[in-house]
Residue, then its C-alpha position, 0 to 999 in steps of 0.5 A: m481486473i488487475t493481472k500479473e501481466k498488467i503489474l509487470e507492464n506497469i513495472s516496465k513502464i515505471r522503469v522506462n519513465k524513470k530512465i532506469t536500466q534493467k541492469s541497475i534494478a537487477e543489481f539492486l535485486e542481486i540477480e543477473q540482468g537476464s533474470y530480471s528481463l525474464l521476470e519483467r516479461g513474465e517468464r519468471d514468477l513475480t513474488i510479493d517479496r520481489l514486488l516489494q523490493i522493486a517498490i523500494f527500489f522505485k521509492m513507491d508503494i506497491v499499490d501505486i505500482i499495481t494501479y500505475p499510472n493512477k495513484g492507488s485506491y487512496n490518497k495520502e495527502n487527504e488521509e486526515d479527511i478520512k473519518a470513521i463513524l462507529q455506532i453501537e447500541l448498548k445498555k446504560d451500564k455497558k455504555d458507561q464501561v465502554m466510554k471509560l475504556i475508550f476515554g478513560d476517566n475523561s468519559l463523563e467530561i466528554l459526555n457532558n460537553 
């Protein structure tokens, strides 16, 4: 289970692994270093907006921060391997309409191939 504490722990680990100071993140976020320290320790609320700003600073996706040190639940390098299959049962007249909607005037050519 992903908790706020785990996300904050991940942020701290990423920051340390990247050799980034709390002060440099605080400056980017336009807050005091002490305020950032409170945020990282969970004594200040971590909003989605703030998490997005931290992700931008780290040059990471939010999902990669949340699932650190593992990559997110997806792998961008293999996105082209992902495919979806949609199966719909339609009467002939509706099928022709849907095919034309999806493929335009090429629908008959596609069906014949």
